[in-house]
LOVEX-370883 format. One record per residue (C-alpha): residue in three letters; x, y, z. Coordinates in steps of 0.25 Angstrom, whole numbers. Example, Ala and Ser with C-alpha at 12.3 -4.5 7.8 and 13.67 -1.06 7.14 Angstrom:
<pts>
ALA; 49; -18; 31
SER; 55; -4; 29
</pts>
This chain:
<pts>
MET; -21; -113; 173
ALA; -26; -123; 162
PHE; -21; -120; 147
ARG; -29; -126; 136
ASP; -21; -134; 127
ILE; -23; -126; 114
ARG; -20; -140; 105
LYS; -34; -142; 111
ALA; -40; -127; 109
ARG; -36; -131; 93
ARG; -48; -133; 84
ARG; -53; -134; 70
LEU; -57; -121; 59
SER; -73; -123; 60
PRO; -79; -123; 47
GLN; -83; -109; 47
GLU; -66; -105; 48
ILE; -63; -114; 37
GLY; -71; -110; 29
ILE; -66; -96; 31
ILE; -53; -100; 29
VAL; -54; -107; 15
LEU; -63; -94; 11
ALA; -52; -86; 13
LEU; -42; -95; 5
PHE; -51; -96; -5
VAL; -53; -81; -6
LEU; -38; -78; -4
SER; -35; -87; -16
THR; -44; -81; -24
MET; -39; -68; -23
LEU; -24; -75; -23
ALA; -29; -79; -38
LEU; -38; -68; -42
ASN; -24; -58; -38
VAL; -16; -68; -47
TYR; -24; -64; -59
VAL; -25; -53; -57
SER; -11; -50; -57
ARG; -9; -58; -70
LEU; -20; -48; -76
THR; -15; -37; -73
PRO; -1; -29; -73
GLY; 5; -23; -59
GLY; 10; -27; -47
GLU; 22; -19; -50
TRP; 24; -15; -34
LEU; 24; -29; -31
TYR; 33; -31; -40
LEU; 41; -22; -37
ARG; 46; -29; -21
TRP; 43; -43; -26
THR; 53; -43; -39
GLY; 63; -35; -28
VAL; 61; -46; -16
ARG; 63; -58; -27
SER; 74; -52; -31
PHE; 79; -50; -20
LEU; 78; -63; -13
SER; 80; -70; -26
GLU; 95; -64; -27
ASN; 97; -67; -11
LEU; 92; -82; -12
GLY; 99; -85; -24
GLY; 112; -81; -17
THR; 116; -70; -27
SER; 115; -55; -31
GLY; 110; -48; -39
ALA; 103; -50; -51
LYS; 112; -61; -61
TYR; 112; -63; -76
GLY; 125; -67; -86
ARG; 132; -59; -97
LEU; 140; -67; -107
MET; 154; -59; -106
PRO; 165; -56; -119
GLU; 172; -69; -116
GLY; 161; -79; -117
SER; 158; -80; -104
ALA; 145; -78; -96
GLN; 147; -68; -84
LEU; 138; -66; -70
LEU; 133; -53; -70
ILE; 126; -50; -54
THR; 119; -37; -53
PRO; 115; -32; -40
LEU; 99; -34; -37
ASP; 95; -21; -30
LEU; 81; -20; -25
TYR; 78; -7; -27
GLY; 85; -6; -42
ARG; 81; -6; -55
THR; 80; -19; -58
ILE; 68; -22; -50
ALA; 63; -9; -55
ARG; 63; -15; -69
SER; 56; -26; -67
VAL; 44; -18; -60
GLN; 45; -10; -72
GLN; 42; -19; -82
LEU; 33; -26; -75
VAL; 25; -10; -73
TYR; 29; -4; -87
GLY; 33; -15; -96
ARG; 47; -9; -96
GLU; 56; -1; -88
ALA; 51; 14; -83
LEU; 53; 24; -91
ALA; 57; 39; -83
GLY; 47; 43; -77
GLU; 40; 29; -74
TYR; 41; 24; -62
ARG; 52; 13; -58
TYR; 46; 4; -47
VAL; 59; 4; -39
LEU; 59; -4; -27
SER; 60; 5; -14
ASP; 53; -2; -2
PRO; 65; -5; 9
PHE; 69; -19; 9
TYR; 62; -24; 18
ILE; 48; -22; 12
VAL; 54; -28; 0
LEU; 56; -38; 10
LEU; 40; -41; 12
TYR; 40; -46; -2
THR; 46; -60; 1
PRO; 35; -69; 4
ILE; 29; -68; -10
ALA; 44; -64; -16
PHE; 46; -81; -21
LEU; 30; -82; -22
PRO; 28; -85; -37
GLU; 39; -97; -34
VAL; 35; -103; -22
VAL; 21; -105; -30
ASN; 25; -109; -43
TRP; 34; -120; -33
LEU; 22; -123; -26
ILE; 12; -125; -39
PRO; 22; -124; -51
ALA; 9; -122; -61
THR; 6; -110; -55
ASN; 17; -99; -62
ALA; 18; -89; -52
ASP; 25; -76; -52
PHE; 22; -63; -48
GLN; 10; -62; -52
LEU; 6; -72; -41
VAL; 13; -65; -32
ARG; 5; -51; -34
GLY; -8; -57; -33
PHE; -2; -63; -22
TRP; 0; -50; -16
MET; -13; -44; -22
LEU; -19; -54; -11
LEU; -12; -50; 0
ALA; -16; -34; -4
GLU; -29; -36; -5
ILE; -31; -41; 9
ALA; -21; -30; 13
LEU; -33; -21; 5
ILE; -43; -27; 15
ALA; -35; -27; 27
THR; -34; -11; 23
VAL; -49; -8; 22
VAL; -52; -16; 34
PHE; -42; -10; 42
SER; -45; 3; 38
PHE; -60; 1; 43
SER; -53; -1; 55
LEU; -46; 12; 55
SER; -58; 20; 52
GLU; -65; 14; 63
TRP; -75; 10; 52
GLU; -84; -3; 50
PRO; -91; -1; 38
PRO; -103; -11; 34
ARG; -100; -24; 32
GLY; -105; -22; 17
LEU; -96; -8; 16
TYR; -84; -15; 21
PHE; -82; -26; 12
LEU; -85; -15; 2
LEU; -74; -6; 7
ILE; -67; -18; 5
GLY; -68; -21; -7
VAL; -66; -8; -10
GLY; -51; -8; -4
LEU; -48; -20; -15
LEU; -53; -15; -27
ASN; -53; 2; -27
PHE; -44; 5; -36
PHE; -33; 9; -29
SER; -30; -5; -21
LEU; -34; -11; -34
ASN; -21; -4; -42
ALA; -13; -5; -28
LEU; -16; -21; -31
ILE; -13; -23; -44
THR; 1; -14; -44
ALA; 3; -22; -32
SER; 6; -9; -22
PRO; 12; -12; -7
THR; 4; 0; -4
ILE; -10; -10; 0
PHE; 1; -16; 11
LEU; 5; -4; 15
THR; -9; 4; 16
PHE; -11; -12; 24
LEU; -1; -8; 33
TYR; -6; 8; 37
LEU; -17; 2; 41
VAL; -11; -8; 51
ILE; -2; 1; 55
LEU; -13; 8; 59
LEU; -19; -1; 66
ALA; -7; -6; 75
LEU; -7; 9; 79
ARG; -21; 9; 83
SER; -19; -3; 91
SER; -5; 0; 97
SER; 1; -7; 90
ASP; 13; 0; 88
GLU; 23; -8; 86
LEU; 18; -15; 75
ALA; 14; -2; 68
GLY; 27; 1; 67
ALA; 32; -12; 61
LEU; 22; -8; 52
LEU; 27; 6; 50
LEU; 38; 0; 43
LEU; 35; -7; 31
ILE; 24; 5; 26
ALA; 38; 13; 27
TYR; 41; 11; 13
GLN; 31; 18; 4
TRP; 31; 32; 6
GLU; 22; 36; -5
VAL; 11; 28; 1
SER; 16; 28; 17
GLY; 24; 42; 20
LEU; 11; 48; 26
PHE; 5; 36; 33
PHE; 20; 33; 38
LEU; 21; 47; 44
SER; 7; 49; 52
ILE; 10; 36; 56
LEU; 23; 40; 63
ILE; 15; 53; 67
PHE; 6; 45; 75
VAL; 17; 37; 82
PHE; 25; 48; 86
THR; 12; 56; 90
ASN; 9; 45; 100
ARG; 21; 41; 104
ARG; 20; 25; 98
TRP; 33; 23; 100
ASN; 31; 7; 99
VAL; 29; 9; 82
LEU; 44; 14; 81
ALA; 46; 3; 88
GLY; 39; -6; 80
PHE; 43; 1; 66
GLY; 58; 2; 70
MET; 59; -13; 75
ALA; 54; -16; 60
LEU; 62; -8; 56
ILE; 74; -15; 62
VAL; 70; -28; 57
LEU; 68; -25; 43
LEU; 79; -20; 41
ILE; 87; -27; 48
VAL; 80; -39; 39
SER; 83; -31; 27
PHE; 98; -26; 27
LEU; 100; -41; 29
ALA; 92; -47; 19
TYR; 97; -35; 10
SER; 108; -26; 14
GLY; 108; -16; 2
TRP; 94; -13; 1
GLY; 95; 2; 9
PHE; 99; 11; -2
PRO; 95; 3; -15
TYR; 81; 5; -6
LEU; 85; 21; -5
ARG; 88; 23; -19
GLY; 72; 15; -24
VAL; 66; 23; -14
LEU; 72; 36; -19
SER; 70; 31; -35
ASN; 54; 32; -31
PHE; 53; 43; -24
TYR; 61; 50; -38
GLN; 50; 41; -48
GLY; 39; 46; -38
LEU; 39; 61; -42
ASN; 33; 56; -55
LEU; 21; 50; -46
ASN; 19; 59; -35
LEU; 11; 71; -33
ASN; 21; 85; -38
HIS; 21; 76; -50
ILE; 6; 76; -53
LEU; 5; 90; -48
SER; 14; 94; -58
SER; 6; 88; -71
TRP; -5; 96; -67
LEU; 2; 109; -60
PRO; 9; 121; -67
PRO; 23; 120; -60
ALA; 23; 127; -48
ARG; 35; 132; -39
ILE; 30; 126; -25
SER; 26; 110; -26
ILE; 10; 109; -24
SER; 15; 94; -23
GLY; 23; 97; -13
ILE; 13; 104; -5
VAL; 5; 96; -4
SER; 15; 86; 0
ILE; 18; 94; 10
LEU; 4; 97; 14
LEU; -3; 82; 15
ILE; 11; 78; 23
ALA; 6; 90; 36
VAL; -7; 84; 34
VAL; -3; 70; 38
VAL; 5; 74; 47
ILE; -5; 85; 53
GLU; -17; 75; 54
SER; -7; 65; 60
LEU; -3; 73; 71
ALA; -18; 77; 74
SER; -20; 62; 72
ALA; -11; 54; 79
ARG; -18; 56; 93
SER; -32; 54; 87
HIS; -43; 43; 85
PHE; -33; 34; 77
ARG; -45; 34; 66
ARG; -38; 47; 64
VAL; -25; 43; 61
PHE; -30; 33; 52
TRP; -36; 43; 44
THR; -23; 51; 47
ALA; -15; 41; 39
ALA; -26; 38; 29
LEU; -23; 52; 25
GLY; -10; 50; 24
LEU; -10; 38; 17
ALA; -20; 46; 6
ALA; -10; 59; 8
MET; 5; 53; 4
PRO; 3; 51; -12
LEU; 1; 66; -12
VAL; 15; 70; -3
GLY; 24; 66; -15
LEU; 29; 53; -18
ALA; 24; 43; -28
ILE; 9; 41; -30
PHE; 3; 26; -34
PRO; -10; 24; -35
ALA; -9; 14; -30
ASN; -3; 19; -16
PHE; -18; 24; -15
VAL; -22; 12; -10
ALA; -16; 18; 2
LEU; -31; 26; 2
LEU; -39; 16; 6
PRO; -39; 18; 22
SER; -43; 32; 17
LEU; -54; 25; 10
ILE; -60; 18; 22
LEU; -56; 30; 30
ILE; -66; 40; 23
LEU; -77; 30; 22
ALA; -78; 26; 36
LEU; -80; 43; 40
VAL; -90; 44; 28
TRP; -95; 32; 36
GLU; -94; 38; 48
ARG; -98; 51; 46
TRP; -113; 48; 37
SER; -122; 41; 41
ARG; -130; 44; 27
TRP; -127; 40; 14
ARG; -110; 36; 19
LEU; -114; 22; 10
LEU; -116; 33; -2
ARG; -105; 41; 2
ILE; -95; 29; 5
ALA; -100; 24; -8
LEU; -96; 36; -15
ILE; -82; 36; -10
LEU; -78; 23; -14
LEU; -85; 25; -29
THR; -74; 37; -28
TRP; -64; 29; -23
ILE; -66; 17; -33
ALA; -69; 26; -46
VAL; -62; 37; -46
PRO; -47; 31; -48
LEU; -52; 21; -57
PHE; -56; 31; -66
LEU; -44; 39; -63
TYR; -36; 26; -66
LEU; -45; 22; -78
GLN; -41; 35; -86
THR; -27; 31; -86
VAL; -31; 15; -90
TYR; -29; 16; -105
VAL; -22; 33; -106
TYR; -13; 37; -96
SER; -18; 51; -89
PRO; -8; 59; -80
LEU; -22; 66; -76
TYR; -29; 55; -69
THR; -15; 47; -68
ASP; -12; 58; -57
LEU; -27; 62; -55
LEU; -28; 45; -48
SER; -13; 47; -40
VAL; -18; 62; -33
LEU; -33; 59; -31
PRO; -34; 48; -22
PRO; -25; 53; -12
ILE; -34; 67; -12
ALA; -47; 60; -10
ALA; -42; 52; 1
ILE; -36; 65; 9
LEU; -50; 73; 6
GLY; -55; 62; 9
LEU; -53; 57; 23
TYR; -52; 73; 26
TRP; -66; 76; 19
MET; -71; 64; 30
ARG; -61; 67; 41
TRP; -68; 82; 40
TRP; -83; 76; 38
VAL; -81; 68; 50
VAL; -72; 76; 60
ARG; -79; 89; 58
SER; -92; 89; 49
PRO; -105; 89; 57
ARG; -117; 81; 53
ILE; -126; 88; 43
TRP; -140; 90; 46
ALA; -144; 81; 35
GLU; -138; 68; 42
GLN; -140; 72; 56
ILE; -156; 72; 51
GLY; -154; 57; 45
LEU; -147; 52; 57
ARG; -157; 56; 63
ARG; -165; 50; 58
</pts>
C-alpha cells in the first residue's frame, strides 16, 4: 500500500483564501475597535465586571502567594501592623465594587446587590481574560488598557455568539430563508433591544443561549456525551436555564439517552476536582451567594409586579401561573420527546420563554434567550402562508424591535414603574402566545379558500 508524503501534499494558500483571511481579520479588528470605543462611551458591563473582578481577585491572591486583602494600620505604639482579611469571592467586597460601577455608590435597601452566585468552576472560565489589560499594556505600553478593553473583547465574542445563535436557530427550525432575509435576521439578532441590552450589560445569557442551541444540535446528531458536558455549563443561571434544563432531562429519560448523563457526570467530576483543588472552600460561600440573590430577586419577580397591579388576595396568582407554566412545559416535553426534533426545539423555546414568569428574578437582559423563539415563529409563518408572508414577517420584526424600545424610552429620563414592569412581563408572554399561535395555525388550521385560490394561480 502506497502512502502519500503529506509534506508534498501541502500547498500554499490561494490568493482567494488569503483575501478571505485578510478580510476576516480586518472585520474582526474593526469590530473590536468599535466595541472598545462604545464601551468607553456607554456605562455598563456589570455582569462581566462581577465575574472578571472575582477571578482576578482569586488569581492575584494565589499568584501573589498571600491570602486575603492586605492593608496597613498604625497602632497606638506607633508601629505599623499588616492586617490580612480573608478574600471571599461570594461576599460583599466584590459586590460593592460592582455596585460602584452600577449605582456610583453602595446599593440601598431594595436595590440589587450583585453578589456573585456562579459555581467556582464557571468563574474559572473567565481566567483567559483576567489579566488581558496587563498583557496588552506590556506589549503596547501606550494603549493604557483597562476593563473597557476586556469589555470590548467580550462584546466581540458575544456578537459572534449572537450570529451563531441565529444561524443555529435556522438549522433547528429547518428553514432556509432567502439570502436577503437571512442577513436581515442576523442584523436584527444583533441590533434588537434585548441583544443590545445584553451586550451593554455584558450578560452571560448571550453565551448561554448559544450553548442551548449547541446542546440541541448535539442531541439531534446523537452526540450525547457532548450534549451532557455542555449541559453542565448551563446548570447555574436558573432564572434563564431552569425550564430548558428540565425539558432536556425529560427528553433524555424518555428516550433513554443515558450517554447524556454520562457526559454530564464526567464533566461534573472533572470540574469539581479542578475547582476544589484550586479553591477548596468555595462550596458554602457559593450557596450563601445563591440564597442571597434568591432573596434579592423577590423584588424583581412576577409576584412583585402583580402585587403592584392587583389588590391583595388570599391565593397567590403568580404562584398559580408558575405551577401552570411548569406543568405545561412538562406536558409538552413528554409529548415532544419521541416526535420530530423540530417539536423538541419548539418545546425548548417554550421553556426559555416561560422561565421569566415562573417566580425567579426577571432581568430584561436575559430576554436575549427569546431570540430562538422569534426565529422559530418566523419560520412557521414562512411555512404556513405563501401569500403576503414577507409582510407578515416584517410586521412581526417591527413589533419585536419597536415595542421594547418604546417601553424603554418611557423610563429613560423619568422612572415609570408601569413601563418597567411591562418591559419585564410582555416579552415572555408575547413569545409564549406566538409559539402557540403558530403551532395552532401550522398543525390544526387548514388553509383558507382565498389562499387555496392563490396557490392554484
